[in-house]
Every structure is written in structure tokens, then in C-alpha cells.
RODO-2510 file (C-alpha; in nm, 4 decimals, decimal comma):
residues 290
     n   res          X          Y          Z
     1     m   -13,8561    18,6572   -15,8140
     2     a   -13,6115    18,5865   -15,5350
     3     d   -13,2670    18,7391   -15,5266
     4     t   -13,0237    18,5050   -15,7088
     5     q   -12,7431    18,5802   -15,4604
     6     i   -12,5071    18,7411   -15,7104
     7     k   -12,2069    18,8768   -15,5217
     8     t   -12,1691    19,2493   -15,5778
     9     s   -11,8276    19,4135   -15,6028
    10     p   -11,7658    19,6951   -15,3510
    11     r   -11,7749    20,0445   -15,5010
    12     k   -11,8097    20,4019   -15,3806
    13     v   -12,1478    20,5548   -15,4658
    14     p   -12,1633    20,8716   -15,2517
    15     t   -12,4495    21,1205   -15,2714
    16     r   -12,2933    21,4661   -15,3105
    17     r   -12,5265    21,7545   -15,2299
    18     i   -12,4183    22,0159   -15,4811
    19     t   -12,5688    22,3167   -15,6545
    20     f   -12,4568    22,4835   -15,9782
    21     e   -12,7385    22,7393   -16,0028
    22     e   -12,5454    23,0585   -15,9257
    23     s   -12,2560    22,9624   -16,1532
    24     l   -12,4849    22,9498   -16,4590
    25     n   -12,6023    23,3110   -16,4555
    26     d   -12,3722    23,4492   -16,7263
    27     l   -12,3916    23,1852   -16,9982
    28     p   -12,4036    23,2987   -17,3624
    29     k   -12,6536    23,1230   -17,5887
    30     h   -12,3929    22,9297   -17,7861
    31     f   -12,1678    22,8249   -17,5007
    32     a   -11,9827    22,5335   -17,6664
    33     l   -11,6207    22,5615   -17,7823
    34     d   -11,5754    22,8710   -18,0049
    35     g   -11,9486    22,9393   -17,9817
    36     d   -12,0216    22,6301   -18,1892
    37     l   -12,3847    22,6079   -18,2978
    38     l   -12,4380    22,2316   -18,3356
    39     s   -12,2401    22,1306   -18,0276
    40     s   -12,4406    22,3735   -17,8147
    41     h   -12,7681    22,2245   -17,9386
    42     m   -12,6426    21,8695   -17,8830
    43     i   -12,5463    21,9453   -17,5230
    44     v   -12,8805    22,1142   -17,4577
    45     s   -13,0679    21,8182   -17,6076
    46     l   -12,8775    21,5736   -17,3875
    47     s   -12,9345    21,7817   -17,0758
    48     s   -13,3048    21,8093   -17,1547
    49     v   -13,3634    21,4332   -17,1438
    50     f   -13,1748    21,3844   -16,8174
    51     p   -13,4235    21,5007   -16,5502
    52     d   -13,7085    21,2682   -16,6437
    53     g   -13,4651    20,9996   -16,7518
    54     e   -13,3066    21,0040   -16,4058
    55     d   -13,6509    20,9868   -16,2423
    56     f   -13,7311    20,6827   -16,4582
    57     f   -13,4050    20,5148   -16,3537
    58     v   -13,4846    20,5714   -15,9870
    59     r   -13,8368    20,4320   -16,0186
    60     s   -13,7153    20,1292   -16,2134
    61     v   -13,4543    20,0343   -15,9541
    62     r   -13,6722    20,1223   -15,6552
    63     n   -13,9383    19,8769   -15,7758
    64     f   -13,7002    19,5932   -15,6838
    65     r   -13,5358    19,7423   -15,3778
    66     e   -13,7139    19,5131   -15,1329
    67     q   -13,6068    19,2018   -15,3271
    68     i   -13,2348    19,2729   -15,2844
    69     t   -13,0667    19,0757   -15,0066
    70     d   -12,7004    19,1479   -15,0854
    71     r   -12,5939    19,4096   -14,8294
    72     e   -12,3354    19,5710   -15,0557
    73     l   -12,5853    19,6055   -15,3404
    74     k   -12,8507    19,7492   -15,1069
    75     k   -12,5983    20,0157   -14,9997
    76     q   -12,5121    20,0916   -15,3625
    77     v   -12,8805    20,1211   -15,4567
    78     a   -12,9232    20,3862   -15,1859
    79     g   -12,6278    20,5768   -15,3321
    80     f   -12,7600    20,5324   -15,6868
    81     i   -13,0988    20,6774   -15,5930
    82     g   -12,9343    20,9688   -15,4126
    83     q   -12,6993    21,0485   -15,7014
    84     e   -12,9705    21,0254   -15,9673
    85     a   -13,2075    21,2459   -15,7680
    86     v   -12,9449    21,5222   -15,7478
    87     h   -12,8633    21,4792   -16,1204
    88     g   -13,2275    21,5346   -16,2100
    89     r   -13,2528    21,8429   -15,9934
    90     e   -12,9364    22,0067   -16,1241
    91     h   -13,0181    21,9376   -16,4890
    92     r   -13,3620    22,0919   -16,4391
    93     i   -13,1851    22,4040   -16,3151
    94     l   -12,9471    22,3946   -16,6120
    95     n   -13,2368    22,3387   -16,8532
    96     k   -13,4216    22,6351   -16,7079
    97     r   -13,1165    22,8502   -16,7811
    98     f   -13,0980    22,7121   -17,1352
    99     a   -13,4678    22,7976   -17,1808
   100     e   -13,3957    23,1564   -17,0746
   101     l   -13,1347    23,1661   -17,3523
   102     g   -13,3951    23,0601   -17,6102
   103     y   -13,3697    22,6800   -17,6216
   104     d   -13,6959    22,4830   -17,6138
   105     t   -13,5941    22,2547   -17,3299
   106     k   -13,9487    22,2247   -17,1931
   107     r   -14,0710    22,0588   -17,5133
   108     i   -13,7964    21,7961   -17,4894
   109     e   -13,8567    21,7428   -17,1180
   110     d   -14,2320    21,7024   -17,1720
   111     f   -14,1829    21,4571   -17,4580
   112     t   -13,9296    21,2539   -17,2592
   113     r   -14,1634    21,2387   -16,9601
   114     w   -14,4545    21,1278   -17,1778
   115     g   -14,2472    20,8598   -17,3512
   116     l   -14,1125    20,7098   -17,0302
   117     r   -14,4474    20,7180   -16,8514
   118     t   -14,6060    20,5488   -17,1528
   119     r   -14,3376    20,2815   -17,1423
   120     e   -14,4035    20,2180   -16,7756
   121     r   -14,7769    20,1865   -16,8437
   122     f   -14,7362    19,9107   -17,1011
   123     m   -14,4116    19,7310   -17,0109
   124     t   -14,3290    19,5170   -16,7096
   125     a   -14,1222    19,6439   -16,4202
   126     k   -13,8407    19,4056   -16,5148
   127     s   -13,8452    19,5300   -16,8753
   128     n   -13,8115    19,8865   -16,7463
   129     l   -13,5226    19,7776   -16,5254
   130     a   -13,3576    19,6234   -16,8337
   131     a   -13,4038    19,9558   -17,0149
   132     t   -13,2444    20,1375   -16,7215
   133     a   -12,9442    19,9026   -16,7239
   134     a   -12,9022    19,9588   -17,0995
   135     l   -12,9281    20,3369   -17,0735
   136     e   -12,6850    20,3361   -16,7840
   137     h   -12,4358    20,1678   -17,0170
   138     f   -12,4834    20,4598   -17,2582
   139     t   -12,4286    20,7210   -16,9884
   140     a   -12,1296    20,5349   -16,8412
   141     t   -11,9655    20,4998   -17,1839
   142     f   -12,0127    20,8680   -17,2650
   143     a   -11,8993    20,9584   -16,9137
   144     e   -11,5742    20,7678   -16,9537
   145     i   -11,5034    20,9429   -17,2846
   146     l   -11,5636    21,2796   -17,1225
   147     l   -11,3358    21,1985   -16,8291
   148     s   -11,0652    21,0440   -17,0494
   149     e   -11,0385    21,2767   -17,3483
   150     p   -10,9390    21,6429   -17,3242
   151     y   -11,1100    21,7371   -17,6528
   152     a   -11,4401    21,5914   -17,5330
   153     r   -11,4201    21,8242   -17,2326
   154     e   -11,2997    22,1235   -17,4338
   155     s   -11,5838    22,0844   -17,6838
   156     i   -11,8382    22,1642   -17,4113
   157     g   -11,6947    22,5147   -17,4001
   158     r   -11,7893    22,7259   -17,1024
   159     p   -11,6479    22,5898   -16,7741
   160     e   -11,9806    22,6410   -16,5953
   161     v   -12,1518    22,3870   -16,8197
   162     r   -11,8446    22,1648   -16,8347
   163     d   -11,8402    22,1366   -16,4549
   164     v   -12,2013    22,0137   -16,4484
   165     f   -12,1191    21,7435   -16,7002
   166     l   -11,7922    21,6438   -16,5324
   167     w   -11,9628    21,5981   -16,1962
   168     h   -12,2433    21,4059   -16,3650
   169     a   -11,9940    21,1917   -16,5599
   170     l   -11,7979    21,1038   -16,2459
   171     e   -12,1090    20,9839   -16,0678
   172     e   -12,2439    20,7944   -16,3701
   173     a   -11,9145    20,6062   -16,3829
   174     e   -11,9274    20,5450   -16,0075
   175     h   -12,2676    20,3769   -16,0228
   176     k   -12,2399    20,2270   -16,3733
   177     a   -12,3055    19,8684   -16,2574
   178     v   -12,5792    19,9246   -15,9988
   179     a   -12,8898    19,8937   -16,2194
   180     f   -12,7227    19,6063   -16,4057
   181     d   -12,6497    19,4195   -16,0820
   182     v   -13,0064    19,4736   -15,9599
   183     y   -13,1376    19,3381   -16,2901
   184     k   -12,9213    19,0258   -16,2651
   185     s   -12,9962    18,9753   -15,8957
   186     v   -13,3736    18,9600   -15,9577
   187     g   -13,3365    18,7052   -16,2367
   188     g   -13,3321    18,9255   -16,5463
   189     s   -13,2627    18,7170   -16,8569
   190     e   -12,9746    18,7608   -17,1002
   191     r   -13,2138    18,7582   -17,3953
   192     t   -13,4251    19,0441   -17,2576
   193     r   -13,1106    19,2367   -17,1661
   194     v   -12,9695    19,2175   -17,5221
   195     v   -13,2984    19,2744   -17,7057
   196     t   -13,3711    19,5749   -17,4854
   197     m   -13,0285    19,7228   -17,5587
   198     n   -13,0852    19,6873   -17,9346
   199     v   -13,4208    19,8656   -17,9113
   200     i   -13,2764    20,1349   -17,6846
   201     t   -12,9847    20,1961   -17,9228
   202     a   -13,2134    20,2471   -18,2220
   203     g   -13,4445    20,4719   -18,0216
   204     f   -13,1575    20,6760   -17,8827
   205     i   -13,0029    20,7416   -18,2243
   206     v   -13,3318    20,8356   -18,3890
   207     g   -13,4676    21,0307   -18,0939
   208     m   -13,1565    21,2356   -18,0250
   209     s   -13,0999    21,3082   -18,3942
   210     l   -13,4540    21,4407   -18,4311
   211     q   -13,4319    21,6459   -18,1148
   212     i   -13,1067    21,8097   -18,2213
   213     l   -13,2405    21,8745   -18,5723
   214     i   -13,5607    22,0359   -18,4445
   215     s   -13,3635    22,2419   -18,1940
   216     v   -13,1177    22,3642   -18,4594
   217     l   -13,3951    22,4494   -18,7063
   218     g   -13,5646    22,6588   -18,4386
   219     d   -13,2552    22,8748   -18,3819
   220     r   -13,2474    23,1848   -18,6001
   221     d   -12,8663    23,1878   -18,5804
   222     t   -12,8702    22,8683   -18,7888
   223     y   -12,9744    23,0751   -19,0903
   224     r   -12,6991    23,3341   -19,0607
   225     k   -12,4456    23,2990   -19,3371
   226     g   -12,1612    23,0606   -19,2592
   227     n   -12,2762    22,9482   -18,9119
   228     l   -12,3863    22,6000   -19,0098
   229     r   -12,1018    22,5502   -19,2580
   230     r   -11,8433    22,6320   -18,9901
   231     s   -12,0149    22,4166   -18,7295
   232     v   -12,0468    22,0864   -18,9173
   233     p   -11,6696    21,9988   -18,9310
   234     r   -11,6291    22,0761   -18,5601
   235     f   -11,9362    21,8744   -18,4700
   236     r   -11,8058    21,5692   -18,6548
   237     k   -11,4869    21,5732   -18,4436
   238     v   -11,6782    21,5188   -18,1194
   239     p   -11,5506    21,1829   -17,9805
   240     f   -11,9002    21,0546   -17,9045
   241     f   -11,9566    20,9898   -18,2770
   242     r   -11,6499    20,7732   -18,3380
   243     k   -11,6875    20,4119   -18,4488
   244     s   -11,4869    20,3016   -18,1455
   245     t   -11,7490    20,4569   -17,9180
   246     w   -12,0284    20,2612   -18,0819
   247     r   -11,8217    19,9413   -18,0753
   248     r   -11,7778    19,9943   -17,7028
   249     l   -12,1534    20,0377   -17,6623
   250     r   -12,2080    19,7108   -17,8477
   251     h   -11,9925    19,5258   -17,5934
   252     y   -12,3106    19,5193   -17,3867
   253     n   -12,4445    19,2458   -17,6163
   254     r   -12,1629    19,0027   -17,5383
   255     p   -12,2686    18,6893   -17,3474
   256     g   -12,1734    18,7314   -16,9836
   257     f   -12,1054    19,1052   -17,0161
   258     h   -12,0684    19,3094   -16,6982
   259     p   -12,0052    19,6874   -16,6712
   260     d   -11,6946    19,6197   -16,4615
   261     d   -11,5323    19,4370   -16,7548
   262     h   -11,3808    19,7763   -16,8401
   263     d   -11,1757    19,8930   -16,5428
   264     t   -11,2200    20,2622   -16,4621
   265     e   -11,1094    20,2632   -16,0983
   266     q   -10,7934    20,4702   -16,1511
   267     l   -10,9799    20,7141   -16,3754
   268     l   -11,2430    20,7612   -16,1052
   269     a   -10,9828    20,8019   -15,8323
   270     d   -10,8090    21,0748   -16,0327
   271     w   -11,1317    21,2662   -16,0959
   272     r   -11,2567    21,2307   -15,7384
   273     e   -10,9346    21,3956   -15,6283
   274     e   -10,9562    21,6619   -15,9009
   275     l   -11,3160    21,7587   -15,8274
   276     f   -11,3763    21,6700   -15,4620
   277     g   -11,0384    21,5974   -15,2986
   278     d   -10,8828    21,8137   -15,0282
   279     n   -10,8329    22,0892   -15,2862
   280     g   -11,1114    21,9814   -15,5206
   281     r   -11,2200    22,2565   -15,7544
   282     l   -11,5924    22,1856   -15,7073
   283     n   -11,5845    22,1694   -15,3288
   284     h   -11,7125    22,5258   -15,3023
   285     l   -12,0356    22,4146   -15,4731
   286     l   -12,1075    22,1395   -15,2218
   287     v   -12,3920    22,2036   -14,9787
   288     t   -12,3127    21,8948   -14,7731
   289     a   -12,0908    21,5974   -14,8529
   290     a   -12,1877    21,2378   -14,7861
***
């Protein structure tokens, strides 16, 4: 279908060549705040779905790259693909380190890859683009919470892991509207967009809950007296589980919704300066900067 000539808002979507590999060498197994058991498994489970999820996002958007005529959107798509490619690479490195600590990240990666490849085999390219736009709303919402709320950052625990997620969160927020704008520009319907989000939400809740449960049950520290009892109250305080977070996710179903309805420009400017400004604390991890 021809491009519908939707005007795309300018935004910065730079590809930052960065590597965290050396910084991850000394991680303890339970790296979350105060060595928390459940939070550590949740973070590992999230990281484990990212590499193949990012590859799926790239393929879904790239399928429509030649149909985009808006110059600004074409530029943003290039940045989106670059950012997501680096995200996948760095989370594979992080997942390898988690596996060395005893987490079964390969099982989650393999299952995620199988599920997404199966989806691509049976669903249309536009349906997969709708799924990408919906999942990008999830990642952008969680990213904003991480960037906005000190306790969300503190709960990750070790700064080495926190830095990976902060960099990832910044870039997810930077490109939060790209897949959505591509979907709209190639004539994606509102009905498909909303139905896809509802299916994705149910699948995300069930899938992540099962993954975390299986991961926790496979950890022998779970069965040590008091570990699980101490962990549950802390886990429930994580901001991602608040009702307000899920209400924000449901905003996606509003008629006429757009990711830019929630302004995050100042938040992004602050974190760009914090992480990659003249004295940015992650500059030493950059290989090249674009």
C-alpha cells in the first residue's frame, strides 16, 4: 500500500556504538537491590527476550522501508534499525554473563526466537508491524518509568546492569514512535492496531509470568529458608507493577492515540546529557558515536 503521507515529527534517533562486555565481569548471581531473588530473575527474564525481540522489530520495520516516502521518517527508520541492532548485541552479551552465573537464558532466547519466527510464518507483514508498534509502546512505557523514578533504577541493583538498562531505556524512548509512524504511513488500520495490542498484552503478562516462575523454581537459592519470603514484599514495590503503569499502557487503545501524546523531550534531554553529554558517565564505553 502506498505511503499515506503522514507528516513525521523530527526526533533524534542516533546509533551509539557501545560495549558493556568488560564491565560485566564481576557480577554476583543475585545482582538486584540487596541481592533480591525475584527482582534478579525478573531482570534476567526481560533481558533474555530482548535479543530476538529486537531482531523481530528490525525485520518488521525493514519490510516496509521501501514504501516510506517521508524523508524524516526514513532517517528515523535508519536510526531505529541501528539502535535495535546494538540493543540485541549487547543483551546477548549480558545474557551470556547471566548464563555463566547459572540462569537459563538460552532456553528463554530459544523459545522467544521460535515464537517470533512462528508468528512471522503465519501472520502478515503488516500484522507483525502492528505487533512491533504495540511492543514498542511497552518498552517505551517501561523505559520512561526507569528514567523517571529513582526506585525503579535502584531496584536493578548493580550499576553495571543498571547502566545497560538505562542506555537501552534512553534509546527506546528516543525511537518510541518510529514503528508506530511506519505502521500508520503504510495504511495500518486502527482496529488491527488495538486488537493486536490486546493480544500482545495478554501474551506478555502470561509469558513473562511463566518465564520468571520457571526461572525462580530452577534456582536452588529459592529453597533456602527466608529467601522467598524476604523477596516478595520488595518485588511488589517495583513500579512496573503499579495500576498506573497498566493504565498508561492501555492509553494505546484510545482512538487517535500517538506515542508523542506523552511528552518526554525534557526527560530525554536530561538523560542524554547525563549519559552521553560532554561529561557523560557512559562515554568511556562508546566505541564510536554517531
